[in-house]
C-alpha positions in Angstrom: 82.5 18.2 -37.5 81.9 14.5 -37.1 79.0 12.9 -39.0 75.7 12.7 -37.1 74.7 9.2 -36.2 72.1 7.8 -33.8 73.3 7.1 -30.2 72.1 5.4 -27.1 72.6 6.5 -23.5 73.2 4.8 -20.2 73.1 7.0 -17.1 72.7 7.2 -13.4 72.0 10.0 -11.0 72.4 11.0 -7.3 70.7 13.6 -5.1 71.9 13.6 -1.5 71.4 15.8 1.4 74.9 15.4 2.8 75.2 16.6 6.4 72.9 19.6 5.9 69.5 20.0 7.6 67.7 20.4 4.2 68.4 19.4 0.6 68.3 22.5 -1.7 69.4 20.4 -4.8 66.7 19.2 -7.2 67.2 17.0 -10.3 64.8 15.6 -12.9 64.8 14.2 -16.4 62.2 13.5 -19.1 62.2 11.7 -22.5 60.0 12.4 -25.6 60.6 10.1 -28.5 64.3 10.5 -29.4 64.8 13.6 -27.2 66.1 13.6 -23.6 66.1 16.5 -21.1 68.2 16.4 -17.9 67.9 19.3 -15.3 69.8 20.0 -12.1 69.3 23.0 -9.8 71.0 24.1 -6.6 68.9 26.6 -4.6 69.6 29.3 -2.0 67.7 31.9 -0.1 66.2 31.9 3.3 64.1 29.3 5.2 63.1 26.7 2.6 63.7 29.2 -0.2 66.5 27.2 -1.8 64.4 24.0 -1.8 61.4 25.8 -3.3 63.5 27.6 -6.0 65.3 24.5 -7.2 62.1 22.4 -7.3 60.1 25.2 -9.2 62.9 25.5 -11.8 63.3 21.8 -12.4 59.5 21.2 -12.6 59.1 24.2 -14.9 61.8 23.1 -17.4 60.5 19.6 -17.6 56.9 20.6 -17.9 57.8 23.0 -20.7 59.9 20.3 -22.4 57.0 17.8 -22.2 54.6 20.4 -23.6 56.9 21.6 -26.4 59.6 18.9 -27.0 62.3 20.3 -29.2 66.0 20.4 -29.7 67.9 23.7 -30.3 69.0 26.9 -28.6 65.5 28.6 -28.9 63.9 25.6 -27.2 66.4 25.5 -24.4 66.2 29.3 -23.8 62.4 29.0 -23.8 62.5 26.3 -21.2 64.8 28.4 -19.0 62.6 31.5 -19.4 59.6 29.5 -18.4 61.5 28.5 -15.2 62.5 32.0 -14.5 58.9 33.2 -14.9 57.7 30.6 -12.5 60.1 31.6 -9.8 59.0 35.3 -10.2 55.4 34.2 -9.9 56.1 32.2 -6.7 57.9 35.2 -5.2 54.9 37.4 -5.8 52.5 34.9 -4.4 54.6 34.0 -1.4 56.7 36.9 -0.2 58.5 34.8 2.3 60.4 33.4 -0.6 61.4 36.8 -2.0 65.2 36.1 -1.5 65.2 32.7 -3.1 67.3 31.9 -6.2 68.9 28.9 -7.8 71.5 27.7 -10.2 70.4 25.6 -13.1 72.1 23.3 -15.6 69.9 21.8 -18.4 71.0 19.3 -21.0 69.2 18.4 -24.2 70.2 15.3 -26.2 68.9 14.4 -29.6 69.5 10.6 -29.7 68.4 10.3 -33.4 71.0 12.8 -34.6 73.6 12.2 -31.9 73.7 15.8 -30.6 73.8 17.6 -27.3 73.2 21.2 -26.2 73.3 22.6 -22.7 72.7 25.8 -20.8 73.5 26.9 -17.3 73.4 29.8 -14.8 75.5 29.9 -11.6 78.0 27.2 -10.7 76.2 24.0 -11.4 78.3 22.5 -14.2 78.1 20.4 -17.4 81.2 18.5 -18.5 81.8 16.6 -21.8 84.6 13.9 -21.8 85.9 12.3 -25.0 88.3 9.4 -24.8 88.2 9.9 -21.1 89.6 13.4 -21.4 87.9 16.7 -20.7 86.6 18.0 -24.0 84.2 20.8 -23.1 82.7 22.3 -19.9 80.5 25.1 -18.7 82.1 28.1 -17.0 80.8 29.2 -13.6 79.0 32.5 -13.2 80.9 33.2 -10.0 82.9 36.0 -8.5 86.0 33.7 -8.3 85.7 32.8 -12.0 85.5 36.5 -12.8 88.7 37.2 -10.7 90.5 34.4 -12.6 89.4 35.7 -16.0 90.6 39.2 -15.0 94.0 37.8 -13.8 93.4 38.6 -10.1 93.3 34.9 -9.0 94.8 31.7 -10.3 92.8 28.9 -11.8 93.9 26.5 -9.0 92.2 28.8 -6.5 88.7 28.2 -7.8 87.9 25.5 -5.3 89.6 27.2 -2.3 89.0 30.9 -2.7 87.2 32.5 0.3 84.6 34.0 -2.1 84.1 30.9 -4.2 80.4 30.6 -3.4 79.4 34.1 -4.5 77.5 34.0 -7.7 76.7 36.9 -10.1 74.0 35.1 -12.0 71.2 32.7 -11.0 67.5 32.3 -11.6 65.6 34.5 -9.2 68.7 36.7 -8.5 68.7 40.4 -9.2 69.5 41.2 -12.8 68.3 39.5 -16.0 71.3 37.4 -17.0 70.2 34.9 -19.6 71.0 31.2 -19.4 74.4 30.7 -21.1 74.4 28.1 -23.8 77.1 25.7 -25.0 78.8 26.8 -28.2 76.1 25.4 -30.5 75.0 21.8 -30.7 77.8 19.3 -30.0 78.0 16.1 -32.0 78.3 13.2 -29.6 80.4 10.1 -30.3 80.1 6.6 -28.9 82.5 6.5 -25.9 81.8 10.1 -24.9 80.6 10.8 -21.3 78.7 13.7 -19.8 78.6 14.8 -16.2 76.2 17.3 -14.7 76.7 18.2 -11.1 76.2 20.8 -8.4 79.2 22.3 -6.6 78.7 19.8 -3.8 80.4 17.3 -6.0 82.8 19.2 -8.3 84.2 21.2 -5.5 85.7 18.0 -4.1 86.6 16.2 -7.3 89.1 17.8 -9.6 88.9 17.3 -13.4 91.9 15.1 -13.5 90.2 12.7 -11.1 87.0 12.8 -13.1 89.1 11.7 -16.1 90.9 9.0 -14.1 87.8 7.5 -12.6 86.1 7.5 -16.0 89.0 5.7 -17.6 89.0 3.1 -14.8 85.3 2.2 -14.9 83.0 0.8 -17.5 79.5 1.9 -16.4 77.9 5.1 -15.4 77.1 3.7 -12.0 80.7 2.8 -11.4 82.0 6.1 -12.6 79.6 8.2 -10.4 80.2 5.9 -7.4 84.0 6.3 -7.7 83.7 10.1 -7.9 81.4 10.2 -4.8 83.8 8.0 -2.8 86.7 10.4 -3.7 84.6 13.4 -2.8 83.7 11.8 0.6 87.4 11.1 1.3 88.5 14.6 0.4 85.8 16.2 2.6 86.7 14.0 5.6 90.3 15.0 5.2 89.3 18.7 5.0 87.3 18.6 8.2 84.4 20.5 6.5 80.7 19.6 6.5 79.3 17.7 3.6 77.0 19.9 1.5 74.1 18.7 -0.6 75.3 17.1 -3.8 73.7 16.0 -7.0 74.8 14.7 -10.3 74.0 12.9 -13.5 76.7 10.6 -15.1 75.8 9.8 -18.7 77.7 7.5 -21.1 77.2 7.6 -24.9 76.9 4.3 -26.8 76.2 3.2 -30.4 72.4 3.1 -31.0 70.9 -0.3 -30.5 70.3 -2.2 -33.8 
C-alpha cells in the first residue's frame, strides 16, 4: 500500500434534466474539517416518487454526515441506513410514494490521510482512475450485470441489453440489500481522478473514452465537459431521448503547503 499523505481536491459537478419532464437525479456534498462527503442518487417510482426518493436519500446522508462526521465503513453504512430509514418513513407518511426507490452512490474522502471509501446500491457508479487508467469501479446491482457474471451475456452488452435498466437492489426497493462498500479504504495519490455518475452519463460514455478525455484535459471542468459533449453526440446518433444525468468529476492533487 502506498504511504498515506495529505491531499487536495479540485472538483466540479453537473445535474441536468435532459429531455425528461422531471429530474429524478439529486446530488449533494458536504465538508467537515478534512473530511468530504459526496452523494448522488437516481430515483424511480410513480408520479414525483423518483424525485422525492433521491432528494430524501441525499439529504439524509449529508445530514447524518454533518451530525456525525467520520471516515470508515461503519460511518458510511450508518449514513446509508439513515437514508433508508428516512425513505421508509416517507412511504408510511405519504402512501402515494409507496413505490418509490432510488440508487445511491456515496463517496467519503479523508484529505488528511489521503484515503477514499465509497458505497453504492443500484447502477449509479463510482470510478477511480490512476495515471488516466481505470483503477477501480463499483459494480452495478442490475439484472444485466448478473447475467454477465453468470455467463449468459457478454460484458459489451451491458449498455445495450434490453433489460439493462432492471435493478435488483436500491434504497426503498423490496428486500434489504445493504449498501455495497469498496474493498476497504483506498489510498489516493496525486494525479488520481474520481468520477461519480448516474446511468444517464455512463450509459453513453464508455470507460475507454473516460480515460481518453481525462488524459487530454487538465481540470475537472474540462474533463466533465468533454464527457458530456461525447454523451450528447452519442445520444443524438442513437435517436434516443436524453435522460436525466448527474456526475461529480474529482481530481486529486498534492495538499497545499
